[in-house]
C-alpha positions in Angstrom: -74.9 -11.2 -161.1 -78.7 -10.9 -162.3 -79.7 -9.2 -158.9 -76.9 -6.7 -159.6 -78.0 -6.1 -163.2 -81.7 -5.5 -162.0 -80.3 -3.0 -159.6 -78.6 -1.1 -162.3 -81.8 -1.2 -164.5 -83.8 0.3 -161.6 -81.2 3.0 -161.0 -81.0 3.9 -164.8 -84.9 4.0 -164.9 -85.1 6.2 -162.0 -82.4 8.6 -163.5 -84.3 8.6 -166.8 -87.4 9.3 -165.1 -85.9 12.2 -163.1 -84.5 13.5 -166.2 -87.7 13.7 -168.1 -89.4 15.5 -165.1 -86.6 18.0 -164.8 -86.9 18.7 -168.5 -90.6 19.1 -168.2 -90.2 21.5 -165.3 -87.7 23.6 -167.2 -90.1 23.6 -170.1 -93.0 24.9 -168.0 -90.7 27.5 -166.5 -90.1 29.0 -169.8 -93.4 28.3 -171.8 -96.1 27.1 -169.2 -97.9 23.8 -169.1 -99.1 24.4 -172.7 -95.4 24.0 -173.8 -94.9 20.7 -171.9 -95.1 18.3 -175.0 -93.7 15.0 -175.4 -91.5 15.8 -178.3 -89.7 19.0 -176.8 -89.5 17.5 -173.4 -87.6 14.5 -174.9 -85.2 16.7 -176.9 -84.5 18.6 -173.7 -83.8 15.5 -171.7 -81.7 14.3 -174.6 -83.8 11.1 -174.9 -86.0 9.5 -177.6 -89.6 10.6 -177.7 -90.5 6.8 -177.7 -88.5 6.5 -174.4 -90.7 9.2 -172.8 -93.8 7.6 -173.9 -92.7 4.4 -172.0 -92.7 6.3 -168.9 -95.6 8.7 -169.7 -98.1 7.3 -172.3 -99.8 10.6 -172.7 -99.1 14.3 -172.3 -101.5 14.5 -169.4 -99.7 11.7 -167.5 -96.4 13.8 -167.9 -98.1 17.0 -166.8 -99.8 15.1 -163.8 -96.3 13.6 -162.6 -94.8 17.2 -163.0 -97.5 18.7 -160.8 -97.1 15.9 -158.4 -93.5 16.5 -158.3 -93.7 20.2 -157.8 -96.2 19.6 -155.1 -94.1 17.4 -153.2 -91.1 19.9 -153.5 -93.0 22.7 -152.5 -94.8 21.1 -149.3 -91.4 19.9 -148.3 -90.0 23.5 -148.5 -92.9 24.8 -146.4 -92.8 22.1 -143.9 -88.9 22.4 -143.4 -89.3 26.2 -143.0 -92.0 25.7 -140.4 -90.4 22.9 -138.6 -87.2 25.3 -138.1 -89.1 28.0 -136.5 -89.0 28.5 -132.8 -92.9 28.4 -132.2 -96.1 27.8 -133.7 -96.9 31.4 -135.0 -93.4 31.9 -136.2 -93.9 28.5 -138.1 -97.0 29.8 -139.7 -95.2 33.0 -140.7 -92.3 31.0 -142.0 -94.4 28.9 -144.2 -96.2 31.8 -145.6 -93.1 33.6 -146.3 -91.3 30.7 -147.8 -94.2 30.1 -150.2 -94.4 33.8 -151.4 -90.7 34.1 -151.8 -90.4 30.8 -154.1 -93.3 31.9 -156.1 -91.9 35.4 -156.8 -88.4 33.9 -157.7 -90.1 31.6 -160.3 -93.4 33.3 -161.2 -93.8 31.5 -164.7 -93.5 28.0 -163.3 -95.8 29.0 -160.1 -98.3 30.4 -162.5 -98.0 27.3 -164.7 -98.5 24.9 -161.5 -101.3 26.9 -160.0 -103.3 29.1 -162.2 -102.7 28.5 -166.0 -105.5 27.2 -167.7 -105.2 23.6 -168.3 -107.4 20.5 -169.5 -109.5 18.8 -167.0 -107.3 16.0 -166.4 -104.2 18.4 -165.4 -106.9 20.5 -163.4 -107.4 17.6 -161.1 -103.7 17.3 -160.4 -103.5 20.9 -159.7 -106.3 20.9 -157.2 -104.5 18.2 -155.4 -101.5 20.8 -155.3 -103.7 23.5 -153.9 -105.3 21.2 -151.6 -101.9 20.1 -150.1 -100.8 23.8 -149.8 -104.0 24.7 -147.8 -103.6 21.5 -145.8 -100.0 22.6 -144.7 -101.2 26.0 -143.7 -104.4 24.6 -142.0 -102.1 22.5 -139.8 -99.9 25.8 -139.0 -103.1 27.6 -138.2 -104.5 25.1 -136.0 -101.2 24.6 -134.0 -101.0 28.4 -133.5 -104.6 28.2 -132.2 -103.9 25.5 -129.9 -101.0 27.5 -128.4 -103.2 30.5 -127.8 -101.3 32.5 -130.4 -104.4 32.9 -132.8 -108.0 33.6 -132.1 -110.4 30.7 -132.7 -111.4 30.1 -136.2 -112.1 27.4 -138.8 -108.3 26.4 -139.7 -109.4 24.7 -143.0 -111.4 28.0 -144.3 -108.7 30.2 -142.9 -106.0 28.2 -144.9 -108.2 28.3 -147.9 -108.4 32.1 -147.6 -104.5 32.4 -147.2 -103.8 30.4 -150.3 -106.3 32.6 -152.2 -104.7 35.8 -150.9 -101.2 34.6 -151.6 -101.9 33.3 -155.1 -103.9 36.6 -156.2 -101.3 38.7 -154.6 -98.4 36.8 -156.2 -99.4 35.7 -159.6 -103.0 36.7 -160.1 -104.0 39.4 -162.7 -103.9 42.0 -160.3 -100.6 41.1 -158.8 -97.8 43.7 -159.1 -95.4 43.2 -161.7 -91.7 42.2 -160.9 -90.2 45.6 -159.9 -87.0 44.7 -157.7 -89.3 44.9 -154.6 -89.9 41.1 -154.2 -88.7 41.4 -150.4 -91.2 44.2 -149.8 -93.9 42.2 -151.5 -93.4 39.1 -149.6 -93.5 41.1 -146.2 -96.6 42.9 -147.2 -98.4 39.8 -148.2 -97.3 38.1 -145.0 -98.5 40.8 -142.9 -101.8 40.9 -144.7 -102.2 37.2 -144.2 -101.2 37.3 -140.4 -103.4 40.3 -139.8 -106.4 38.3 -141.5 -105.9 35.5 -139.2 -106.0 37.8 -136.2 -102.6 38.7 -135.5 -102.0 42.5 -134.5 -99.7 44.5 -136.6 -96.9 45.2 -133.9 -96.7 41.4 -133.2 -96.8 40.4 -136.9 -93.9 42.6 -137.8 -91.7 40.8 -135.4 -92.5 37.7 -137.3 -91.7 39.0 -140.7 -88.0 38.7 -141.6 -85.9 38.8 -144.8 -85.7 35.2 -146.3 -83.1 33.7 -148.8 -84.8 30.8 -150.3 -84.7 28.9 -153.4 -87.2 29.6 -156.3 -90.4 27.6 -156.9 -89.4 24.2 -158.0 -85.8 24.6 -157.4 -83.8 21.4 -157.0 -81.5 22.8 -154.3 -83.7 22.8 -151.0 -83.2 24.8 -148.0 -85.4 25.3 -144.9 -84.0 28.6 -143.6 
């Protein structure tokens, strides 16, 4: 019996932790990282603020945990899309399109997670997210190079450039405003990224397809 009670406690604690993170994610989706404060997140999760403090002693701990959760979710989505593709170059294209599509469908959360000004502690967690994105793209670029589908280049440097292109084109100050042309935006950015990596236009256009993917940070995950 004590063992069973312990299992129940662990499950309840995990469920409460997930509820707090979900509430923080919803709050960031509406008001950015600045809105992720202990009291409103607790209210949104329907638990006491003191309970949140037991899991996350400070706001910076909550923000770091949220960014880590977003990072894990997004990398899993990119990896799933790439793994489902038939070849290394199409896997790279699928990863790029997946990231772009998910960001456009939840721009506020993506901006909060990637580009919104934050304090130094949160910036370290954000850097980890950007590094994880770059590492995933770098692995896809290296695989396409090994298969002879991309010219020789520094995969890490090229991946950093792709991340910069996508972030600036999707949520940067110069990014086009939402206009109902999200699919065209995803296709244009994917073509730009592939061309920058050395893929000819005619070849690239065969890799760019319409996608129906969940939004950035969505709970329902798909890979195609």
